C-alpha positions as CSV (number, residue, x, y, z in Angstrom):
1,X,54.1,-21.7,22.3
2,X,54.8,-25.4,22.6
3,X,53.9,-28.0,19.9
4,X,51.0,-29.3,22.1
5,X,49.7,-25.8,22.7
6,X,49.8,-25.1,18.9
7,X,47.9,-28.4,18.3
8,X,45.4,-27.6,21.0
9,X,44.8,-24.2,19.5
10,X,44.3,-25.7,16.0
11,X,41.7,-28.1,17.5
12,X,39.9,-25.3,19.3
13,X,39.8,-23.2,16.1
14,X,38.5,-26.1,14.1
15,X,35.8,-26.8,16.7
16,X,34.7,-23.2,16.8
17,X,34.7,-22.7,13.0
18,X,33.4,-26.0,11.9
19,X,31.2,-27.4,14.7
20,X,29.9,-24.1,16.2
21,X,30.2,-21.9,13.1
22,X,28.9,-24.2,10.4
23,X,26.9,-26.7,12.5
24,X,29.1,-29.7,11.3
25,X,28.4,-32.2,14.1
26,X,30.0,-34.9,12.0
27,X,33.4,-33.8,13.4
28,X,32.3,-34.2,17.0
29,X,33.8,-37.7,17.5
30,X,37.1,-36.4,16.1
31,X,37.3,-33.4,18.3
32,X,35.3,-34.1,21.5
33,X,36.0,-36.6,24.2
34,X,33.0,-39.0,24.6
35,X,32.6,-37.8,28.2
36,X,33.0,-34.0,27.4
37,X,31.5,-31.7,29.9
38,X,30.1,-28.4,28.7
39,X,28.9,-25.4,30.7
40,X,26.7,-23.3,28.5
41,X,23.5,-21.3,28.6
42,X,22.0,-23.6,26.0
43,X,21.4,-25.9,29.0
44,X,20.7,-23.6,31.9
45,X,19.7,-26.4,34.3
46,X,23.3,-27.7,34.5
47,X,26.3,-28.9,32.6
48,X,26.0,-31.0,29.4
49,X,27.5,-34.4,30.0
50,X,28.9,-36.4,27.1
51,X,29.2,-36.1,23.4
52,X,25.7,-37.4,22.6
53,X,24.0,-34.8,24.8
54,X,26.2,-32.0,23.5
55,X,25.6,-32.8,19.8
56,X,21.9,-33.1,20.5
57,X,21.6,-29.8,22.4
58,X,23.8,-28.0,19.8
59,X,22.0,-29.6,16.8
60,X,18.6,-28.4,18.2
61,X,20.0,-24.9,18.7
62,X,21.7,-24.8,15.2
63,X,18.5,-26.0,13.5
64,X,16.7,-23.0,14.8
65,X,19.6,-20.6,14.6
66,X,21.9,-21.5,11.6
67,X,24.7,-19.3,10.6
68,X,23.6,-16.1,8.8
69,X,27.1,-15.2,7.8
70,X,30.6,-16.5,8.7
71,X,31.8,-16.6,12.3
72,X,34.6,-14.2,13.2
73,X,37.4,-15.3,15.6
74,X,38.4,-12.1,17.5
75,X,41.1,-13.6,19.8
76,X,42.6,-16.9,20.8
77,X,45.5,-18.4,22.7
78,X,46.6,-21.6,24.3
79,X,48.4,-22.3,27.6
80,X,49.1,-25.8,28.8
81,X,46.1,-28.0,28.2
82,X,43.8,-24.9,27.8
83,X,42.7,-23.2,24.6
84,X,40.6,-20.0,24.6
85,X,38.7,-18.7,21.6
86,X,36.7,-15.5,21.6
87,X,34.5,-15.0,18.6
88,X,31.3,-13.5,17.3
89,X,28.8,-15.4,15.2
90,X,25.7,-14.3,13.4
91,X,22.8,-16.7,13.7
92,X,19.4,-16.3,12.0
93,X,16.4,-17.3,13.9
94,X,14.6,-19.5,11.3
95,X,12.6,-22.0,13.4
96,X,10.7,-22.0,16.6
97,X,13.0,-22.7,19.6
98,X,11.7,-23.8,23.0
99,X,8.3,-22.4,22.0
100,X,9.6,-19.0,20.9
101,X,8.3,-18.4,17.4
102,X,10.9,-17.8,14.6
103,X,11.7,-14.1,14.2
104,X,13.9,-14.3,11.0
105,X,16.3,-11.9,12.8
106,X,20.0,-12.3,12.6
107,X,21.3,-12.2,16.1
108,X,25.0,-11.5,16.9
109,X,26.5,-13.8,19.6
110,X,29.6,-12.8,21.4
111,X,31.2,-15.8,23.1
112,X,34.4,-17.0,24.8
113,X,35.0,-20.7,25.0
114,X,37.6,-22.0,27.4
115,X,38.5,-25.5,26.4
116,X,40.6,-28.1,28.2
117,X,42.1,-30.5,25.6
118,X,43.8,-33.8,26.5
119,X,45.3,-36.1,24.0
120,X,43.8,-34.2,21.1
121,X,40.2,-34.2,22.4
122,X,38.2,-31.5,24.1
123,X,37.2,-32.8,27.5
124,X,35.7,-29.6,28.9
125,X,34.3,-26.5,27.4
126,X,33.2,-23.5,29.5
127,X,31.2,-21.0,27.6
128,X,31.0,-17.3,28.6
129,X,28.6,-15.3,26.5
130,X,27.3,-11.8,26.2
131,X,24.2,-12.6,24.1
132,X,21.7,-10.0,25.4
133,X,19.6,-10.0,22.2
134,X,19.3,-13.9,22.3
135,X,18.7,-13.8,26.1
136,X,15.9,-11.2,25.7
137,X,14.3,-13.2,22.9
138,X,14.4,-16.4,25.0
139,X,13.5,-14.6,28.3
140,X,10.0,-16.2,28.5
141,X,11.6,-19.6,28.5
142,X,14.8,-18.9,30.4
143,X,13.5,-16.7,33.2
144,X,11.5,-19.5,35.0
145,X,14.5,-21.9,34.7
146,X,17.0,-19.4,36.1
147,X,15.0,-17.4,38.5
148,X,13.2,-20.2,40.4
């Protein structure tokens, strides 16, 4: 692994553990490019464009689903300008989210984030998730957005 790949992997790990795992959006300006583009199910209508939109979308999610216990990184690697982190997190549904009443359930999220990192900043993040429990909970809201 090159020095740049090692640095990129460290950035990706910090992003996953601190930003996603603990909801620490204060580190966003340090880790994310101001024009970051993110493809995630948290915005099914299209990519999230820019750091401001990403922090808002994620903050809204995290307020309703804070961490119930620490996130677990299951696999990670870096190649060139890409870093990939596969993890599971445990988020408790403590607040209504898009009209879905809080359930108090702890939901396990299984996600893989493929990040492109340039000059120490994440410029792109593509999220692949197997979050069936969350998707079923959110189906009344998501189905019309996806199936129309």
